[in-house]
C-alpha positions, 0 to 999 in steps of 0.5 A: 536503589531507584529504578528509573523508567524511561518512555519507549523511544519511537522505534521501540514504540513502533515495533511494539505497535507492529507486534500488537497489530499482527497479534490482533490480525491473527485473532481476526480483530481487524479493527484493533489491527487497523487502529494500531497500524494507523498509530504506526503511520502517524508515528512514522510519517516523515521520520521512519519511512521504512516503518511507514512503508511496511505499515501501509502494506500491512494495512493494505493486506487487512483491507484485502481480507475485508474485501475493501479493495479500494482501501487496499490499493490506496494504501499500496500507492501511499506506501509506494510514493513514500518509499525511502529508497529505490529498492522499496519503491520497486517493491511497492510497485510489485506489491501493488501489482500483487494486490491488483492480481488478488482483486482481479482473481476476486472479480472485483477490478471494476470496483476501482473504476469509481472516483479514479482521482482518489487513487491518483491523489495518493501518488502525491507529487510523483508524476511517474507513479501518477501516470502508472496509476492512470495506466492501471485504471485504463487497463481496468477499463479495457483501454490499451496502454501505450505509455512506457515507464522507466521502472521495470516493475511498472511495465511488468504490472501493466503487462500482467493486468493486460494479460488478465483481461 
């Protein structure tokens, strides 16, 4: 009797990588965790959008732990713009707001003011998300935001940030 080994399919490989990334993160081995999450991003781009979304936010969490606030925000925007459905899109906006609240609590919102275009580029072709990112940057700079958004969670994030100033 011969045992035939088949290579892991994409989903199984991604799940395995997630497990390894979480284990590495739990050991505070952030470099290994980031490398595993990067592999997930590569494996899931355009074919497994739910995994891509979650990997972006897990990577954002790691960046927050490393005090890499710019990286955290960029990953959150990238995850949100590639959300595969409206519910995950709204969740992405909410999670971006949570990340911004953590950054505000650390007193580091000012770090996001340099090179604002790098954040806007992450929004890709999503014009409302681009406008939302611009609005966030305006609030951080102390400017009043007059623009209204069709996504309730965007309005909530702007209100929260304005209240934190």
